[in-house]
N, C-alpha and C positions, 0 to 999 in steps of 0.2 A: 855366577857367570859374569865375566867382565867384558865390557865393550869400550873401545877407545878409538884412537886415530893412529894410523901408521904412516910415517913419512920416510922417504928413502934418504933424505939429506939430514945433516946434523945441525945446520945453521938455521936459526929462526929469527925473525925480526925482533929486536929488542933484547936478545939474549947474550950479546957480546959481553964477555967478561963475567958472566954469571954462571952459577951451577945450572946444569941442564934441567934439573927437576925442582929446584927450590926457587920460588918467586920472591921478588923484593918485598920488603915489609910494607910498602905503600900500595902493593898490588896483591891482595889476599888470594889465597888458593881456595877455590870453591869446589866442594865435593858434595854431590847430590846422590843420596842413596835411596833407592826405591825398591820395595819388595812386594808391591801390590798396589791397591788404589791409594794407600796412604804413604806419603814420602816425608822425609825430613831433610833439612838443609843445615849444614854447619860449616864452620871455618876451622880447618886443621892447619897448624903451622909447623908441625914436625913430622919427620919421616915415621917415627914411632907411632904417632897418633894415627897417621894414614894406614899403616899396616894393621894397627889394632882395629880400626873401623872395618877394614876389608875382612879380617878374620872372623868378625862377628857373624857374617852371613855370606858365604862365598857365592850364593845364588843371586845376590842382589845385582842390579844394574848400576854400574859405576860411570858417572859422567864427570870428567875432569875439565875444568876451565883454568888454564894457566897462562899468565901474561896476556890476558884479554882474548884468548882463543884456545882451541883444543890441540893445536899442532904439536906441542912438545910432549904429548903423551908417550910417543915411541921412545924419546930420550929418557923419560922418567922410568919407563918399563925396563930399559937397558941398565939403569943404575939401581933399580930396586927389584931384587929377586922375587920378593913376595908378590909384588904387583905383576911382574912378568908371568909368574905361575898362575895368577888368576886370569890373565888374558889368554892363556893357552887352552885349547880344546883338549880335555883329558884323554879323548879317544885317539886323536891324531897328532897331538903336540903342536898343531898350527895355531898361529895367533888369531883370535877372534876380535875383529875390529869393525867398526861401522863405516869408517872412511879410510881409504888408502891413497896416498899421493906418491907416485913413483917417478922420479925425475932423472934416473940414471939407468941405462940398459942393464948393467950387471946386477944391480940390486933388484931391478924389476924381474929379471929372469929367476933369481934366487927366490924372491917372494912368491912368484907364481908356481914355481916347481916344488918348493919345500915349506915355506913359512906361512903363507896367507890362507886362512880359511874363508871360503866364499859364502857359507851358509848364513852369515849375519852381515855381510858387506852390503851397504846401501849406496856408497859412492866410491868410484874408482877412477883415478886420473893417472894416465900414463903419458908423460910429456918428455920426449927426448930431443926436443928441438935444439937445446943447447949443445947437443953432441953432433950437430950438423958438420960434415966434413971430417969426422973422426971415426965413424962406424963403418965397418964392412957391410955390404948389403946382406950377406948371409946371416949376420947377427940380428938385423932388423927382421928378416924372414923368420928366424927362430923365435924372436920376441912375439910377433903377431901369431905364430902358430901356437906358442905356449899359452897365450891369452885365450885364443879360441878354443883350444883343447881343454883348458881348465874350466871355462864356462860350460862347454858342452858336457863334460863329465859331471860337473856339480849339479846341473839342472836335471840330470837323469834321476838323481836321488830324491830331490824335492824342489818345489818352485823357489827360485832365488829371489831374495828381497832387493836385489840390485835395482836402483832407480835412476842413477846418474852415472853415465860412462863417458869418459873423454879420452880419446886417443889422438895425440899430437905427435906425428913422426918427425924425424930429421928431414931437412929439405935436400941435403946432399950427402952422398956417401963419402967414404974416405978417398975415393978416386976422383972427387970433385965433379961427379956427374949427378944429374937429378936422380933421386932415390926412387926406384920402381920395385915394390915388393913382388915376389913371385906369385904366380897364379895359385900355387899350393898354399902359400901363406894367407892369401886373401880368402881362399876357400875355407881354410880352418877358422879364420876370424868370423866369417859369415855363419858357419855352423854354430859357433858359440853365441852369436847375436840373435839368431832366429827365435822368435816368440818370447823374448824376454819382456818383462813388464817394466821397461824403461820409461821414465818420464822425460829424461833429457839424454840426448846422444850427440857427441861431437866426433867427427872424423876429419881431421885437418892434416894437410900435406900428404894425403893419400891420393895418388893419381887416379882420376875417374874419367876414363875414356869409354867410348861405346863398347869396346871389347870387354873392358873391366865390368861394366854394369850388366852385361849380358852373359858373362861367364857362369857356367853352371857349377854349383858347389860340388856336386858329384855327377858324373856322366849319366845322363838319362833321367835325372831327378827333376829337371826344369826349375830348380831352386837357384835364384840369382840374387844379386844385390837388390834389385827391384822388388822381388817377392819377399825378401827378408824385411825390407823397410815396410812393406805392406802388412807384415805380421806383427808389427809393434803397435798394438792397439791402444796402449796407454800413453804413447808418446805425446808430449806437449811442446817440446823444443828440439829442433834439429839444426845442427850447425855443420855445414860443409864448406869449409874455407880453405883457400890455398890448394885447391885440388886440380887446377888446370882445366876445369870444365868449360867446354864451349856451350853455346846456347842450345844446340840440339840435344846434348846429353842432359843438361839441366831441365829441359822440357820433359824428357822421359822420366826423370826422377820426380818431378812435380806431379806428373800424372799418377805416379805410384803412391804418393803420400797425400794427395789432395783430399781423399775420403777418410783419412784417419780421424776418428771422431773427436779426439781431444787436442789435435795439433793447433798451437797458438802462434808459434814463432818459427820462421825458417830463415836462417842466415846463410847467404851465398856469397859472402864478401871475398874479395881477392881471387876471383876466377876470371874467365875470359868470355863473359856473356855480353853481347852487344846490347846497346840501349833499347833497340826495338824489341829484341827477344826478351829482355828483362821485363819490359812493360807487358808483353804478352803473358809471361809467367805470372805477373801480378794479377792480371785479369783472370787467369785460370784459377788462382787460389781464392780470389774474392776478398771481401773485407774481413772475413772471420780469422784470417791468418796474417800476422805482421811479417812482411817480407823485407829483409834488410840486405844492404850491400850494393845498391844501385850506383852509388858514387865512388865505389872502391874497386871497380873492375879493371883488369889490366889488358883489355882487348886492343887498346890503341897502340 
C-alpha cells in the first residue's frame, strides 16, 4: 500500500529546469520503507532502484522526501508507472494519498469525482483564490457540492482519518461581483463536515451572514453551520477569515465553539468585527483559546 502527496499544480519550489522526479545529486532522495514495528531507511539514486524497492513488498508504507519536502510525489507518480500503480487503490483505481493540495478548480473537481481516495487522506487543501474573477459562480457551487458529497459518502463506509481541511474560495466571480455560494452548495458542504474528526479547519472567503449560519442543512433537521461546528469534538484550530462577518455573527459562532474540549486557536482575521465586540468575544473564550485577528478587521 502506498501513500504520498497529491498536488494539482506541476510547479514546485526549486524544480525549475530539473526532472520532476529526480533530485539533484547534492539533495539525496530519502525513501523510508516500513512494514511493521521495524523500519529501514536507505538512499536510492535511480528509478530502477526505487521500483525494485517498491516491488519487494507492495504492502509497505512509502514515504518520499524530494527536494526537501513531499510535494513532488504526484509528479513522480505521473512519470513512473510502477509507483503510480502502487498508489492506486486496487478496488477503485483511485489514488491513495495522505495529503492533497488542489489549487485549480478543474483539477479539484476531477480529483474529487474520479481520482482521489478519501479513506487514507489526512490533509486536504482546496485553494482557488488565484482564480478570483475568472470562475462562474455555478462552478464554485459545483466544487463545494462535490467536496461535501464526497466526504458524506466516504464517511458512511468508515470513519475518515481526515484531520486537516482547508477551503479557500475565490473572492470574486467572473462577473466581478462578490462570490456567494448557493444555499444548496453550502448545505452539501456542511453535510460532509458534520462529525468529522478534524483537528484543523479553515473556511476562508465563505460569506458568513446570519442567514448562512442558521440555514438548515435539510429542512426540518435543525442542523446548521453552528451545530456542525459544535459536532467537531477533536477540533484544535479554527480559521474563519475574509468571511465578511459582523460582530453579532461572530458572537454566535463563538458561543457554538467555546465548549469544544480541544479548541486552542480561533482566527477571525479580515472580518468586520468592531473592537468592542472583538474584546467581548475574547472574554467569552477566556484564556484557554488564543484569539487572533483583532488588528486586521475591516470594519472601519
